[in-house]
Backbone and ligand atoms as CSV (ligand in chain L), in Angstrom:
chain,resi,resn,atom,element,x,y,z
A,1,MET,N,N,95.982,73.350,86.499
A,1,MET,CA,C,96.097,74.015,87.805
A,1,MET,C,C,94.737,74.025,88.498
A,2,ALA,N,N,94.716,73.670,89.767
A,2,ALA,CA,C,93.460,73.573,90.506
A,2,ALA,C,C,92.708,74.877,90.497
A,3,LEU,N,N,93.425,75.938,90.589
A,3,LEU,CA,C,92.908,77.278,90.596
A,3,LEU,C,C,91.953,77.538,89.409
A,4,GLN,N,N,92.367,77.051,88.258
A,4,GLN,CA,C,91.593,77.307,87.042
A,4,GLN,C,C,90.334,76.461,87.005
A,5,GLU,N,N,90.440,75.230,87.461
A,5,GLU,CA,C,89.256,74.356,87.428
A,5,GLU,C,C,88.172,74.867,88.330
A,6,LYS,N,N,88.595,75.381,89.464
A,6,LYS,CA,C,87.632,75.906,90.445
A,6,LYS,C,C,86.817,77.037,89.820
A,7,ALA,N,N,87.519,77.856,89.030
A,7,ALA,CA,C,86.879,79.026,88.458
A,7,ALA,C,C,85.837,78.689,87.405
A,8,ALA,N,N,85.954,77.505,86.781
A,8,ALA,CA,C,85.142,77.176,85.646
A,8,ALA,C,C,83.672,77.102,85.941
A,9,ASP,N,N,83.324,76.655,87.152
A,9,ASP,CA,C,81.876,76.444,87.468
A,9,ASP,C,C,81.345,77.434,88.490
A,10,GLN,N,N,81.883,78.589,88.427
A,10,GLN,CA,C,81.461,79.584,89.422
A,10,GLN,C,C,79.964,79.958,89.306
A,11,ARG,N,N,79.275,79.892,90.396
A,11,ARG,CA,C,77.926,80.481,90.402
A,11,ARG,C,C,77.976,81.630,91.403
A,12,VAL,N,N,77.773,82.819,90.897
A,12,VAL,CA,C,77.856,83.981,91.736
A,12,VAL,C,C,76.509,84.677,91.768
A,13,SER,N,N,76.010,84.926,92.929
A,13,SER,CA,C,74.750,85.668,93.053
A,13,SER,C,C,75.016,87.033,93.689
A,14,GLN,N,N,74.983,88.045,92.877
A,14,GLN,CA,C,75.297,89.356,93.393
A,14,GLN,C,C,74.001,90.080,93.870
A,15,HIS,N,N,72.854,89.451,93.630
A,15,HIS,CA,C,71.601,90.131,93.915
A,15,HIS,C,C,70.961,89.586,95.165
A,16,ASP,N,N,70.406,90.472,95.994
A,16,ASP,CA,C,69.719,90.030,97.187
A,16,ASP,C,C,68.225,90.158,96.966
A,17,VAL,N,N,67.553,89.072,96.604
A,17,VAL,CA,C,66.152,89.119,96.248
A,17,VAL,C,C,65.234,89.336,97.458
A,18,THR,N,N,65.656,88.932,98.660
A,18,THR,CA,C,64.783,89.030,99.834
A,18,THR,C,C,64.382,90.485,100.113
A,19,SER,N,N,65.278,91.421,99.785
A,19,SER,CA,C,64.984,92.797,100.047
A,19,SER,C,C,63.972,93.367,99.064
A,20,LEU,N,N,63.702,92.636,98.004
A,20,LEU,CA,C,62.844,93.186,96.949
A,20,LEU,C,C,61.357,92.854,97.132
A,21,ALA,N,N,61.082,91.749,97.836
A,21,ALA,CA,C,59.714,91.289,97.968
A,21,ALA,C,C,58.717,92.442,98.384
A,22,PRO,N,N,59.037,93.240,99.400
A,22,PRO,CA,C,58.066,94.252,99.810
A,22,PRO,C,C,57.786,95.308,98.733
A,23,VAL,N,N,58.675,95.439,97.801
A,23,VAL,CA,C,58.544,96.470,96.747
A,23,VAL,C,C,57.547,96.044,95.644
A,24,ALA,N,N,57.309,94.732,95.620
A,24,ALA,CA,C,56.496,94.148,94.482
A,24,ALA,C,C,55.179,94.860,94.332
A,25,ALA,N,N,54.451,95.036,95.435
A,25,ALA,CA,C,53.121,95.661,95.411
A,25,ALA,C,C,53.170,97.089,94.852
A,26,LEU,N,N,54.184,97.813,95.263
A,26,LEU,CA,C,54.341,99.209,94.836
A,26,LEU,C,C,54.599,99.308,93.374
A,27,LEU,N,N,55.407,98.420,92.827
A,27,LEU,CA,C,55.832,98.496,91.478
A,27,LEU,C,C,54.785,97.986,90.451
A,28,GLY,N,N,53.930,97.125,90.912
A,28,GLY,CA,C,52.965,96.523,89.987
A,28,GLY,C,C,53.541,95.400,89.155
A,29,PHE,N,N,54.759,95.033,89.364
A,29,PHE,CA,C,55.310,93.807,88.764
A,29,PHE,C,C,56.234,93.140,89.743
A,30,ASP,N,N,56.590,91.935,89.475
A,30,ASP,CA,C,57.372,91.176,90.477
A,30,ASP,C,C,58.878,91.363,90.270
A,31,PRO,N,N,59.485,92.159,91.115
A,31,PRO,CA,C,60.941,92.408,90.957
A,31,PRO,C,C,61.797,91.169,91.191
A,32,VAL,N,N,61.233,90.237,91.980
A,32,VAL,CA,C,62.015,89.042,92.253
A,32,VAL,C,C,62.221,88.250,90.968
A,33,GLN,N,N,61.124,88.113,90.185
A,33,GLN,CA,C,61.216,87.423,88.889
A,33,GLN,C,C,62.160,88.150,87.954
A,34,PHE,N,N,62.039,89.484,87.985
A,34,PHE,CA,C,62.884,90.313,87.142
A,34,PHE,C,C,64.373,90.106,87.423
A,35,VAL,N,N,64.698,90.129,88.688
A,35,VAL,CA,C,66.105,89.951,89.126
A,35,VAL,C,C,66.566,88.529,88.776
A,36,LYS,N,N,65.682,87.537,88.981
A,36,LYS,CA,C,66.043,86.154,88.670
A,36,LYS,C,C,66.344,86.003,87.201
A,37,LYS,N,N,65.562,86.653,86.361
A,37,LYS,CA,C,65.747,86.610,84.922
A,37,LYS,C,C,67.098,87.249,84.594
A,38,MET,N,N,67.355,88.373,85.220
A,38,MET,CA,C,68.619,89.113,84.995
A,38,MET,C,C,69.812,88.242,85.382
A,39,GLU,N,N,69.609,87.561,86.533
A,39,GLU,CA,C,70.686,86.716,87.047
A,39,GLU,C,C,70.975,85.541,86.106
A,40,THR,N,N,69.903,84.983,85.539
A,40,THR,CA,C,70.072,83.862,84.547
A,40,THR,C,C,70.874,84.366,83.379
A,41,GLU,N,N,70.507,85.538,82.872
A,41,GLU,CA,C,71.222,86.104,81.711
A,41,GLU,C,C,72.697,86.357,82.028
A,42,GLU,N,N,72.919,86.871,83.271
A,42,GLU,CA,C,74.320,87.119,83.679
A,42,GLU,C,C,75.096,85.825,83.723
A,43,GLN,N,N,74.422,84.784,84.223
A,43,GLN,CA,C,75.091,83.474,84.322
A,43,GLN,C,C,75.477,82.969,82.929
A,44,GLU,N,N,74.562,83.181,81.968
A,44,GLU,CA,C,74.852,82.786,80.599
A,44,GLU,C,C,76.021,83.551,80.019
A,45,ASP,N,N,76.064,84.849,80.329
A,45,ASP,CA,C,77.181,85.703,79.863
A,45,ASP,C,C,78.496,85.227,80.500
A,46,ARG,N,N,78.422,84.897,81.779
A,46,ARG,CA,C,79.609,84.384,82.477
A,46,ARG,C,C,80.169,83.135,81.775
A,47,ALA,N,N,79.238,82.267,81.390
A,47,ALA,CA,C,79.644,81.006,80.770
A,47,ALA,C,C,80.383,81.229,79.453
A,48,LYS,N,N,80.073,82.339,78.806
A,48,LYS,CA,C,80.705,82.643,77.491
A,48,LYS,C,C,82.129,83.157,77.659
A,49,MET,N,N,82.455,83.667,78.826
A,49,MET,CA,C,83.752,84.287,79.034
A,49,MET,C,C,84.873,83.275,79.237
A,50,GLN,N,N,86.038,83.712,78.893
A,50,GLN,CA,C,87.223,82.879,79.010
A,50,GLN,C,C,87.486,82.501,80.489
A,51,LYS,N,N,87.827,81.231,80.718
A,51,LYS,CA,C,88.061,80.786,82.072
A,51,LYS,C,C,89.567,80.631,82.318
A,52,GLY,N,N,89.905,80.670,83.608
A,52,GLY,CA,C,91.306,80.404,83.949
A,52,GLY,C,C,92.161,81.647,84.012
A,53,PHE,N,N,93.376,81.423,84.360
A,53,PHE,CA,C,94.352,82.510,84.562
A,53,PHE,C,C,94.594,83.253,83.232
A,54,ASN,N,N,94.508,84.562,83.288
A,54,ASN,CA,C,94.713,85.376,82.085
A,54,ASN,C,C,96.037,86.114,82.176
A,55,SER,N,N,97.062,85.523,81.625
A,55,SER,CA,C,98.408,86.069,81.745
A,55,SER,C,C,98.517,87.462,81.115
A,56,GLU,N,N,97.739,87.694,80.060
A,56,GLU,CA,C,97.766,88.979,79.367
A,56,GLU,C,C,97.390,90.136,80.263
A,57,MET,N,N,96.569,89.853,81.269
A,57,MET,CA,C,96.038,90.960,82.118
A,57,MET,C,C,96.696,91.024,83.503
A,58,ARG,N,N,97.960,90.517,83.552
A,58,ARG,CA,C,98.691,90.577,84.818
A,58,ARG,C,C,99.078,92.014,85.175
A,59,SER,N,N,99.129,92.870,84.169
A,59,SER,CA,C,99.569,94.238,84.408
A,59,SER,C,C,98.384,95.125,84.829
A,60,GLU,N,N,98.532,95.772,85.960
A,60,GLU,CA,C,97.492,96.635,86.475
A,60,GLU,C,C,97.238,97.812,85.477
A,61,ALA,N,N,98.305,98.328,84.889
A,61,ALA,CA,C,98.145,99.439,83.924
A,61,ALA,C,C,97.341,98.992,82.721
A,62,LYS,N,N,97.570,97.755,82.290
A,62,LYS,CA,C,96.823,97.201,81.132
A,62,LYS,C,C,95.342,97.018,81.508
A,63,ARG,N,N,95.122,96.544,82.749
A,63,ARG,CA,C,93.734,96.370,83.167
A,63,ARG,C,C,93.016,97.713,83.197
A,64,LEU,N,N,93.732,98.708,83.678
A,64,LEU,CA,C,93.164,100.057,83.800
A,64,LEU,C,C,92.735,100.588,82.420
A,65,LYS,N,N,93.562,100.284,81.429
A,65,LYS,CA,C,93.279,100.789,80.066
A,65,LYS,C,C,91.958,100.222,79.502
A,66,THR,N,N,91.578,99.000,79.948
A,66,THR,CA,C,90.367,98.399,79.404
A,66,THR,C,C,89.113,99.162,79.797
A,67,PHE,N,N,89.238,99.983,80.837
A,67,PHE,CA,C,88.051,100.758,81.297
A,67,PHE,C,C,87.869,102.104,80.577
A,68,VAL,N,N,88.720,102.348,79.592
A,68,VAL,CA,C,88.649,103.637,78.894
A,68,VAL,C,C,87.283,103.871,78.310
A,69,THR,N,N,86.673,102.841,77.718
A,69,THR,CA,C,85.402,102.990,77.050
A,69,THR,C,C,84.220,102.698,77.974
A,70,TYR,N,N,84.510,102.513,79.236
A,70,TYR,CA,C,83.483,102.100,80.157
A,70,TYR,C,C,82.734,103.292,80.768
A,71,ASP,N,N,81.413,103.315,80.638
A,71,ASP,CA,C,80.633,104.356,81.279
A,71,ASP,C,C,80.183,103.905,82.622
A,72,SER,N,N,80.748,104.470,83.654
A,72,SER,CA,C,80.436,104.001,85.011
A,72,SER,C,C,79.383,104.856,85.660
A,73,PHE,N,N,78.376,104.207,86.260
A,73,PHE,CA,C,77.394,104.915,87.064
A,73,PHE,C,C,77.561,104.462,88.502
A,74,SER,N,N,78.598,103.750,88.755
A,74,SER,CA,C,78.797,103.163,90.079
A,74,SER,C,C,79.700,104.065,90.943
A,75,SER,N,N,79.831,103.640,92.177
A,75,SER,CA,C,80.650,104.430,93.103
A,75,SER,C,C,82.117,104.092,92.994
A,76,TRP,N,N,82.403,102.935,92.349
A,76,TRP,CA,C,83.818,102.549,92.226
A,76,TRP,C,C,84.503,103.302,91.068
A,77,THR,N,N,85.799,103.293,91.090
A,77,THR,CA,C,86.558,103.942,90.027
A,77,THR,C,C,87.325,102.864,89.279
A,78,PRO,N,N,87.678,103.093,87.997
A,78,PRO,CA,C,88.469,102.133,87.209
A,78,PRO,C,C,89.779,101.815,87.957
A,79,GLN,N,N,90.358,102.793,88.664
A,79,GLN,CA,C,91.608,102.565,89.424
A,79,GLN,C,C,91.410,101.468,90.473
A,80,GLU,N,N,90.268,101.586,91.172
A,80,GLU,CA,C,89.961,100.571,92.219
A,80,GLU,C,C,89.763,99.200,91.605
A,81,MET,N,N,89.090,99.193,90.468
A,81,MET,CA,C,88.851,97.912,89.766
A,81,MET,C,C,90.136,97.251,89.348
A,82,ALA,N,N,91.004,98.015,88.710
A,82,ALA,CA,C,92.275,97.452,88.216
A,82,ALA,C,C,93.147,97.007,89.369
A,83,ALA,N,N,93.154,97.748,90.465
A,83,ALA,CA,C,93.949,97.384,91.646
A,83,ALA,C,C,93.404,96.109,92.301
A,84,ALA,N,N,92.101,95.883,92.162
A,84,ALA,CA,C,91.479,94.695,92.739
A,84,ALA,C,C,91.597,93.480,91.819
A,85,GLY,N,N,92.333,93.652,90.709
A,85,GLY,CA,C,92.584,92.500,89.815
A,85,GLY,C,C,91.660,92.421,88.608
A,86,PHE,N,N,90.720,93.380,88.488
A,86,PHE,CA,C,89.698,93.310,87.403
A,86,PHE,C,C,90.047,94.098,86.159
A,87,TYR,N,N,89.580,93.559,85.067
A,87,TYR,CA,C,89.611,94.304,83.781
A,87,TYR,C,C,88.217,94.237,83.168
A,88,PHE,N,N,87.931,95.133,82.263
A,88,PHE,CA,C,86.633,95.177,81.630
A,88,PHE,C,C,86.583,94.199,80.477
A,89,THR,N,N,85.543,93.327,80.477
A,89,THR,CA,C,85.472,92.276,79.457
A,89,THR,C,C,84.858,92.763,78.156
A,90,GLY,N,N,84.097,93.842,78.185
A,90,GLY,CA,C,83.409,94.311,76.972
A,90,GLY,C,C,82.067,93.705,76.802
A,91,ILE,N,N,81.735,92.698,77.641
A,91,ILE,CA,C,80.407,92.058,77.569
A,91,ILE,C,C,79.521,92.654,78.655
A,92,LYS,N,N,78.500,93.395,78.206
A,92,LYS,CA,C,77.655,94.166,79.146
A,92,LYS,C,C,78.502,94.904,80.148
A,93,SER,N,N,78.179,94.796,81.435
A,93,SER,CA,C,79.011,95.534,82.400
A,93,SER,C,C,80.005,94.591,83.088
A,94,GLY,N,N,80.312,93.463,82.440
A,94,GLY,CA,C,81.121,92.450,83.112
A,94,GLY,C,C,82.587,92.803,83.287
A,95,VAL,N,N,83.059,92.623,84.477
A,95,VAL,CA,C,84.521,92.748,84.725
A,95,VAL,C,C,85.002,91.399,85.192
A,96,GLN,N,N,86.282,91.090,84.973
A,96,GLN,CA,C,86.795,89.753,85.281
A,96,GLN,C,C,88.160,89.877,85.962
A,97,CYS,N,N,88.372,88.959,86.931
A,97,CYS,CA,C,89.699,88.913,87.582
A,97,CYS,C,C,90.695,88.132,86.714
A,98,PHE,N,N,91.881,88.684,86.518
A,98,PHE,CA,C,92.885,88.042,85.658
A,98,PHE,C,C,93.350,86.700,86.249
A,99,CYS,N,N,93.216,86.563,87.576
A,99,CYS,CA,C,93.788,85.399,88.240
A,99,CYS,C,C,92.783,84.281,88.406
A,100,CYS,N,N,91.629,84.552,89.073
A,100,CYS,CA,C,90.657,83.478,89.374
A,100,CYS,C,C,89.546,83.449,88.352
A,101,SER,N,N,89.504,84.382,87.426
A,101,SER,CA,C,88.512,84.547,86.381
A,101,SER,C,C,87.065,84.814,86.895
A,102,LEU,N,N,86.973,85.251,88.124
A,102,LEU,CA,C,85.650,85.642,88.648
A,102,LEU,C,C,85.074,86.780,87.809
A,103,VAL,N,N,83.777,86.647,87.449
A,103,VAL,CA,C,83.120,87.705,86.665
A,103,VAL,C,C,82.102,88.385,87.541
A,104,LEU,N,N,82.156,89.693,87.594
A,104,LEU,CA,C,81.135,90.448,88.306
A,104,LEU,C,C,80.478,91.411,87.312
A,105,PHE,N,N,79.186,91.664,87.558
A,105,PHE,CA,C,78.513,92.668,86.690
A,105,PHE,C,C,78.352,93.939,87.502
A,106,CYS,N,N,78.945,94.995,86.984
A,106,CYS,CA,C,79.124,96.194,87.805
A,106,CYS,C,C,77.841,96.914,88.154
A,107,ASN,N,N,76.767,96.681,87.349
A,107,ASN,CA,C,75.529,97.366,87.721
A,107,ASN,C,C,74.969,96.858,89.054
A,108,ALA,N,N,75.467,95.678,89.466
A,108,ALA,CA,C,74.980,95.115,90.750
A,108,ALA,C,C,75.986,95.293,91.899
A,109,LEU,N,N,77.046,96.013,91.621
A,109,LEU,CA,C,78.091,96.195,92.668
A,109,LEU,C,C,77.676,97.296,93.623
A,110,LYS,N,N,77.578,96.918,94.869
A,110,LYS,CA,C,77.223,97.906,95.886
A,110,LYS,C,C,78.408,98.288,96.776
A,111,ARG,N,N,79.377,97.392,96.807
A,111,ARG,CA,C,80.528,97.625,97.657
A,111,ARG,C,C,81.749,97.844,96.816
A,112,LEU,N,N,82.897,98.013,97.469
A,112,LEU,CA,C,84.160,98.166,96.750
A,112,LEU,C,C,84.468,96.883,95.999
A,113,PRO,N,N,85.060,96.974,94.802
A,113,PRO,CA,C,85.364,95.789,94.024
A,113,PRO,C,C,86.186,94.734,94.812
A,114,ILE,N,N,87.093,95.242,95.614
A,114,ILE,CA,C,87.956,94.289,96.380
A,114,ILE,C,C,87.151,93.492,97.398
A,115,GLU,N,N,86.089,94.087,97.927
A,115,GLU,CA,C,85.235,93.385,98.924
A,115,GLU,C,C,84.441,92.282,98.238
A,116,ASP,N,N,83.823,92.587,97.110
A,116,ASP,CA,C,83.073,91.562,96.403
A,116,ASP,C,C,83.987,90.442,95.893
A,117,HIS,N,N,85.185,90.848,95.486
A,117,HIS,CA,C,86.174,89.839,95.065
A,117,HIS,C,C,86.431,88.838,96.192
A,118,LYS,N,N,86.632,89.346,97.410
A,118,LYS,CA,C,86.911,88.514,98.558
A,118,LYS,C,C,85.718,87.636,98.901
A,119,GLU,N,N,84.492,88.174,98.797
A,119,GLU,CA,C,83.332,87.406,99.136
A,119,GLU,C,C,83.069,86.274,98.155
A,120,PHE,N,N,83.170,86.557,96.858
A,120,PHE,CA,C,82.775,85.570,95.859
A,120,PHE,C,C,83.926,84.661,95.442
A,121,SER,N,N,85.157,85.072,95.746
A,121,SER,CA,C,86.272,84.228,95.372
A,121,SER,C,C,87.381,84.304,96.431
A,122,PRO,N,N,87.036,83.790,97.627
A,122,PRO,CA,C,87.960,83.935,98.779
A,122,PRO,C,C,89.303,83.223,98.558
A,123,HIS,N,N,89.351,82.253,97.620
A,123,HIS,CA,C,90.597,81.506,97.418
A,123,HIS,C,C,91.453,82.033,96.276
A,124,CYS,N,N,91.054,83.158,95.719
A,124,CYS,CA,C,91.825,83.773,94.594
A,124,CYS,C,C,93.283,84.002,95.070
A,125,GLU,N,N,94.213,83.443,94.366
A,125,GLU,CA,C,95.605,83.521,94.806
A,125,GLU,C,C,96.181,84.906,94.708
A,126,PHE,N,N,95.625,85.705,93.843
A,126,PHE,CA,C,96.059,87.111,93.780
A,126,PHE,C,C,95.673,87.845,95.061
A,127,LEU,N,N,94.427,87.600,95.517
A,127,LEU,CA,C,93.969,88.213,96.762
A,127,LEU,C,C,94.772,87.701,97.961
A,128,LEU,N,N,95.123,86.433,97.908
A,128,LEU,CA,C,95.854,85.820,99.024
A,128,LEU,C,C,97.313,86.246,99.069
A,129,GLY,N,N,97.744,86.995,98.042
A,129,GLY,CA,C,99.095,87.529,98.052
A,129,GLY,C,C,100.134,86.590,97.485
A,130,THR,N,N,99.709,85.472,96.846
A,130,THR,CA,C,100.682,84.584,96.177
A,130,THR,C,C,101.303,85.316,94.980
A,131,ASP,N,N,102.529,84.956,94.646
A,131,ASP,CA,C,103.113,85.582,93.466
A,131,ASP,C,C,102.496,84.977,92.205
A,132,VAL,N,N,101.537,85.704,91.645
A,132,VAL,CA,C,100.859,85.227,90.433
A,132,VAL,C,C,101.303,86.081,89.250
A,133,GLY,N,N,102.366,86.893,89.468
A,133,GLY,CA,C,102.902,87.700,88.390
A,133,GLY,C,C,102.197,89.036,88.162
A,134,ASN,N,N,101.355,89.449,89.176
A,134,ASN,CA,C,100.730,90.746,89.010
A,134,ASN,C,C,101.809,91.829,88.891
A,135,ILE,N,N,101.573,92.748,87.935
A,135,ILE,CA,C,102.520,93.869,87.795
A,135,ILE,C,C,101.783,95.112,88.262
A,136,ALA,N,N,102.055,95.522,89.465
A,136,ALA,CA,C,101.384,96.710,90.060
A,136,ALA,C,C,101.751,97.923,89.241
A,137,LYS,N,N,100.871,98.886,89.268
A,137,LYS,CA,C,101.043,100.088,88.464
A,137,LYS,C,C,102.376,100.813,88.714
A,138,TYR,N,N,102.808,100.811,89.946
A,138,TYR,CA,C,104.002,101.548,90.283
A,138,TYR,C,C,105.243,100.661,90.421
A,139,ASP,N,N,105.114,99.440,89.942
A,139,ASP,CA,C,106.289,98.550,89.951
A,139,ASP,C,C,107.322,99.013,88.959
A,140,ILE,N,N,108.464,99.375,89.436
A,140,ILE,CA,C,109.528,99.731,88.486
A,140,ILE,C,C,110.644,98.753,88.709
A,141,ARG,N,N,111.002,97.987,87.686
A,141,ARG,CA,C,112.052,97.005,87.873
A,141,ARG,C,C,113.349,97.506,87.278
A,142,VAL,N,N,114.282,97.734,88.164
A,142,VAL,CA,C,115.553,98.230,87.695
A,142,VAL,C,C,116.538,97.077,87.838
A,143,LYS,N,N,117.301,96.912,86.800
A,143,LYS,CA,C,118.252,95.788,86.838
A,143,LYS,C,C,119.666,96.307,86.541
A,144,ASN,N,N,120.569,95.893,87.367
A,144,ASN,CA,C,121.941,96.263,87.162
A,144,ASN,C,C,122.644,95.172,86.371
A,145,PRO,N,N,122.997,95.427,85.139
A,145,PRO,CA,C,123.582,94.377,84.303
A,145,PRO,C,C,124.869,93.815,84.890
A,146,GLU,N,N,125.586,94.562,85.690
A,146,GLU,CA,C,126.852,94.095,86.294
A,146,GLU,C,C,126.595,92.895,87.215
A,147,SER,N,N,125.490,92.958,88.016
A,147,SER,CA,C,125.273,91.893,88.975
A,147,SER,C,C,124.182,90.942,88.546
A,148,GLY,N,N,123.787,91.041,87.273
A,148,GLY,CA,C,122.629,90.256,86.789
A,148,GLY,C,C,122.788,88.752,86.892
A,149,VAL,N,N,123.932,88.229,86.577
A,149,VAL,CA,C,124.112,86.790,86.557
A,149,VAL,C,C,125.012,86.351,87.712
A,150,ARG,N,N,124.387,85.538,88.582
A,150,ARG,CA,C,125.168,85.103,89.750
A,150,ARG,C,C,126.301,84.146,89.340
A,151,GLY,N,N,127.406,84.301,89.929
A,151,GLY,CA,C,128.502,83.333,89.685
A,151,GLY,C,C,129.244,83.635,88.395
A,152,GLY,N,N,128.913,84.707,87.690
A,152,GLY,CA,C,129.654,85.062,86.468
A,152,GLY,C,C,129.165,84.334,85.254
A,153,LYS,N,N,129.494,84.899,84.123
A,153,LYS,CA,C,128.963,84.347,82.825
A,153,LYS,C,C,129.602,83.031,82.446
A,154,ALA,N,N,130.867,82.825,82.837
A,154,ALA,CA,C,131.619,81.645,82.408
A,154,ALA,C,C,130.929,80.354,82.779
A,155,LYS,N,N,130.277,80.379,83.939
A,155,LYS,CA,C,129.576,79.213,84.460
A,155,LYS,C,C,128.468,78.726,83.512
A,156,TYR,N,N,127.935,79.637,82.713
A,156,TYR,CA,C,126.785,79.313,81.893
A,156,TYR,C,C,127.123,79.147,80.391
A,157,GLN,N,N,128.334,78.775,80.118
A,157,GLN,CA,C,128.721,78.557,78.737
A,157,GLN,C,C,127.994,77.378,78.144
A,158,GLU,N,N,127.654,76.393,79.004
A,158,GLU,CA,C,126.980,75.197,78.486
A,158,GLU,C,C,125.489,75.351,78.613
A,159,GLU,N,N,124.784,74.875,77.601
A,159,GLU,CA,C,123.330,74.998,77.567
A,159,GLU,C,C,122.647,74.310,78.740
A,160,LYS,N,N,123.195,73.162,79.139
A,160,LYS,CA,C,122.624,72.420,80.243
A,160,LYS,C,C,122.633,73.260,81.547
A,161,ALA,N,N,123.726,73.943,81.770
A,161,ALA,CA,C,123.867,74.791,82.966
A,161,ALA,C,C,122.852,75.933,82.912
A,162,ARG,N,N,122.647,76.443,81.703
A,162,ARG,CA,C,121.663,77.529,81.540
A,162,ARG,C,C,120.255,77.046,81.843
A,163,LEU,N,N,119.949,75.830,81.295
A,163,LEU,CA,C,118.634,75.259,81.439
A,163,LEU,C,C,118.323,75.041,82.922
A,164,GLU,N,N,119.320,74.628,83.703
A,164,GLU,CA,C,119.114,74.368,85.126
A,164,GLU,C,C,118.715,75.624,85.919
A,165,THR,N,N,119.048,76.782,85.389
A,165,THR,CA,C,118.669,78.018,86.113
A,165,THR,C,C,117.165,78.257,86.051
A,166,PHE,N,N,116.469,77.566,85.148
A,166,PHE,CA,C,115.048,77.798,84.965
A,166,PHE,C,C,114.171,76.940,85.884
A,167,GLN,N,N,114.773,76.333,86.890
A,167,GLN,CA,C,114.086,75.467,87.804
A,167,GLN,C,C,112.902,76.219,88.466
A,168,ASP,N,N,113.100,77.447,88.824
A,168,ASP,CA,C,112.060,78.234,89.494
A,168,ASP,C,C,111.329,79.184,88.544
A,169,TRP,N,N,111.385,78.876,87.281
A,169,TRP,CA,C,110.663,79.668,86.249
A,169,TRP,C,C,109.203,79.765,86.677
A,170,PRO,N,N,108.668,80.999,86.840
A,170,PRO,CA,C,107.293,81.096,87.380
A,170,PRO,C,C,106.229,80.563,86.401
A,171,PHE,N,N,105.138,80.007,86.999
A,171,PHE,CA,C,104.136,79.341,86.166
A,171,PHE,C,C,103.510,80.268,85.152
A,172,TYR,N,N,103.385,81.572,85.469
A,172,TYR,CA,C,102.739,82.495,84.532
A,172,TYR,C,C,103.582,82.834,83.326
A,173,ALA,N,N,104.819,82.347,83.353
A,173,ALA,CA,C,105.709,82.570,82.206
A,173,ALA,C,C,105.830,81.294,81.353
A,174,HIS,N,N,104.997,80.317,81.645
A,174,HIS,CA,C,105.144,79.033,80.939
A,174,HIS,C,C,104.857,79.054,79.455
A,175,GLY,N,N,104.275,80.168,78.980
A,175,GLY,CA,C,104.083,80.329,77.549
A,175,GLY,C,C,105.408,80.368,76.840
A,176,THR,N,N,106.447,80.761,77.559
A,176,THR,CA,C,107.790,80.845,76.986
A,176,THR,C,C,108.605,79.670,77.518
A,177,SER,N,N,109.130,78.882,76.634
A,177,SER,CA,C,109.791,77.650,77.039
A,177,SER,C,C,111.237,77.874,77.488
A,178,PRO,N,N,111.554,77.430,78.747
A,178,PRO,CA,C,112.923,77.556,79.247
A,178,PRO,C,C,113.928,76.876,78.316
A,179,ARG,N,N,113.496,75.798,77.676
A,179,ARG,CA,C,114.407,75.050,76.799
A,179,ARG,C,C,114.820,75.933,75.618
A,180,GLU,N,N,113.844,76.635,75.027
A,180,GLU,CA,C,114.160,77.516,73.921
A,180,GLU,C,C,115.038,78.690,74.359
A,181,LEU,N,N,114.754,79.202,75.557
A,181,LEU,CA,C,115.500,80.348,76.051
A,181,LEU,C,C,116.959,79.928,76.321
A,182,SER,N,N,117.144,78.779,76.991
A,182,SER,CA,C,118.499,78.364,77.308
A,182,SER,C,C,119.285,78.038,76.018
A,183,ALA,N,N,118.565,77.493,75.029
A,183,ALA,CA,C,119.211,77.188,73.728
A,183,ALA,C,C,119.665,78.471,73.087
A,184,ALA,N,N,118.919,79.550,73.316
A,184,ALA,CA,C,119.242,80.823,72.709
A,184,ALA,C,C,120.256,81.589,73.543
A,185,GLY,N,N,120.736,81.021,74.632
A,185,GLY,CA,C,121.811,81.629,75.421
A,185,GLY,C,C,121.336,82.365,76.673
A,186,PHE,N,N,120.060,82.224,77.016
A,186,PHE,CA,C,119.572,82.911,78.193
A,186,PHE,C,C,119.686,82.100,79.475
A,187,VAL,N,N,119.864,82.820,80.596
A,187,VAL,CA,C,119.744,82.179,81.901
A,187,VAL,C,C,118.643,82.886,82.688
A,188,PHE,N,N,118.034,82.220,83.621
A,188,PHE,CA,C,116.986,82.841,84.460
A,188,PHE,C,C,117.668,83.432,85.683
A,189,THR,N,N,117.582,84.738,85.857
A,189,THR,CA,C,118.179,85.374,87.015
A,189,THR,C,C,117.087,85.580,88.046
A,190,VAL,N,N,117.194,84.854,89.118
A,190,VAL,CA,C,116.179,84.919,90.191
A,190,VAL,C,C,116.214,86.338,90.803
A,191,GLU,N,N,115.012,86.882,90.990
A,191,GLU,CA,C,114.976,88.267,91.415
A,191,GLU,C,C,114.829,88.495,92.912
A,192,PHE,N,N,114.636,87.417,93.660
A,192,PHE,CA,C,114.434,87.671,95.111
A,192,PHE,C,C,115.761,87.978,95.817
A,193,ILE,N,N,115.613,88.569,96.977
A,193,ILE,CA,C,116.814,89.037,97.707
A,193,ILE,C,C,117.492,87.849,98.383
A,194,GLU,N,N,118.824,87.822,98.243
A,194,GLU,CA,C,119.607,86.763,98.848
A,194,GLU,C,C,120.423,87.275,100.022
A,195,ALA,N,N,120.652,86.415,100.972
A,195,ALA,CA,C,121.531,86.787,102.048
A,195,ALA,C,C,122.974,86.592,101.596
A,196,GLN,N,N,123.792,87.508,101.872
A,196,GLN,CA,C,125.163,87.369,101.392
A,196,GLN,C,C,126.155,87.542,102.551
A,197,ARG,N,N,127.087,86.655,102.660
A,197,ARG,CA,C,128.079,86.685,103.727
A,197,ARG,C,C,129.209,87.669,103.336
A,198,VAL,N,N,129.558,88.544,104.278
A,198,VAL,CA,C,130.611,89.492,103.945
A,198,VAL,C,C,131.870,89.281,104.785
L,1,ZN,ZN,ZN,90.498,86.734,91.617
């Protein structure tokens, strides 16, 4: 997927060194060098992290839970982080987007997580509102078993017919094979709203 390849070589600079130059004389050491060194280390840490779409972290509630052990000195809240697609990686202060795999280090975050996400990864499909399988915290999926299978069950007695229902099987579910599911008797029930003639 193009999305994942793009994420692999991300260079993100969260630090604004130009604002530090005047401070150098006051501090007695060069903050620009200090920040550059920090940035190099962050880049190395970024390289160690998993790249690409992280299906495991599609759930906002699950992302939120990763912040349980996180000591925050920032203005953002774990709720804002999780809603913006981020989970805590456990490596320094690094948080990562489940969709575009952007890594941010929270000690350098000055704005809301969602704003930095937009700036450093404007093409993230989660931000653009594409269906990437995000499960929002308040998503409650209720299913009525009576109307679950369109056209009735008789239509899907044959495995081939069941397999055909998986045509729109979402990409984030590809870990589960439609072939195995249809062989086991499952059909894919499309969840979007359909127009019905009365
Ligand atoms: Zn993203």
